[in-house]
N, C-alpha and C positions, 0 to 999 in steps of 0.2 A: 958924567958920561953915560951913566945908566938910563937917565931920562931920555936922552937923545936916541939911544938904541931902542927903547920902548916906543918912542914916537915914530922912528923909522919902521919899526915892525908894524905898528898900527897903520901907517900910510900904506905899506905893502899890502896889508890884509884888506884894506878898503879898496885899493886898486884892483886886486884880484877879484873881489866881490863885484865891483862895478863891471869889470870885463866879462865875467860869468853872466851877469844879468844882461848885458848888451848882446853877448853871443846867444843866449837863450831866446831873447826877443827877436834877434835877427833870423834865427832859424825857425821861428814860429811860422806856421802856415799863414799865408796872406788871405786865403779863402778856405772856408770850412763848410761842410754841408752833410747831407745824408744821401746814401745810395740805397735804393730798394731793389732787391734782386731775389731770384729764386735760390733756395738753399742747395740746389743741384747743379748750378751752372758754374763751370770753371772759368769761362772767359770773363764773366762778371768780376771774378776776384782778380784776374789779371788786369782788367781795366782800372779797378780801384788802385792797384799797385802802381799802374802808370800814372795816375793822377797824383798819388802821394809822392812819387819820384819827381814830380814837377811842382811840388809845393801846395797841393790842394788836398787837405785832410778831409776824409769822408768817414762818417759813422756808417756802418752797414746794418740794414734791417732786412731780415729774411722774410719774404712773403710767398705764400703759395699761389696767390692770385693777385697780379699787379693791375688787372683791368680797371678796377674802380679808381685807383690812384691815377692811372693814365688819363682816364675820363675827366677826373677833377682837374688835372693839370693842362687839359686841352690837347693831349697828344692823340692824334688820329691814327686809326689802324694802319693806314698806308705808310706812315713813317715810324711805326712802333718797332721796338727791339726787345732784347732780353732783360734790360735793366733801366731804371729811371733814377736820376739824381736831382735833388733840389739843393741849390747853392745860391745864397744871397737873394732868395725870392724868385729865382728863375729855374726852369726845368731843362734838364739835359738828358736826352733820350739816346740810349745806345752808345756805340763806340766812337763818340766824339773825341778828337785829339785834344789833349790838355792845353796846347797852345792856342786852340780856337776857343776853348772855354775861357781862358784867361783874357783873350782879346775881346770876347763878348762881354765878359764882366767889367773890364776896364772901360768899355765904350758905353755901357748902361743903356742900351736902346730902350726908348720909352714904349714903342709900339709892339716890340717883340717880347714873347713870353719865354723863349728859349731856343735851344738848338737840338737837332735830331739827325741821327744817322740811322736810317731804316735798315732792318735786316742785320746781317752780320758779315760785312765785307771782309774778305781775306786781306790781311795786311794792315787792317785798322788796329788801333791800340786794344790789346787783349785778344786779337785774332791773328797774331803773327804765326805764320807757318812757312818754314824755310824762307825762300826768297819770293814767295808768291805775294803779289800786291795788286789787288783788283782796284780799278779806279772807282771812286765814289764821290758823292756830294754830301757836304754838311749843310743841312737846311735850317734856316731861321724860320720860326713860325709865330704867328700872332694869335690873339684870342679867338679869331674866327676860323682858324685852321688854315689860313693862307700862308703860303710859304715862299721864300726866295732863297736862291743859292747864296749861302754865307761863304763857302770856300769849296774848292775842288781839290781832292786829295788823290795822290798816286796817278796823276794824269800823264 
């Protein structure tokens, strides 16, 4: 009887270990990347929080001057914002909603380099203020700086 109890205990232990491993991998972020932002900007921190709440884990790198990075990634001044993320080889500029980042990453567009939300529209992720929601476009951009509307938000 003692051997059967030990065996049952071992089976339970292995089952719990397997469940914990499965749960940890199920909760792991599907996408990871790096967000470059000013050390003085609060909305950038809120955008990172929004991304993490939606399963995108971002390391944060604080930079005083983001211009060289934006130039390197092909982000034009007309659609620049306060922070820039690199995820899976793509660039994400500004307050792009997490659902659009995920949709873009899942579609893996060949010609496009990333998505951008120029400026800091009220009601975009990280820029929430009461019930104010300004309409804005999420732009997809290519290596030549050409853009197309990827999505329309708060319309």
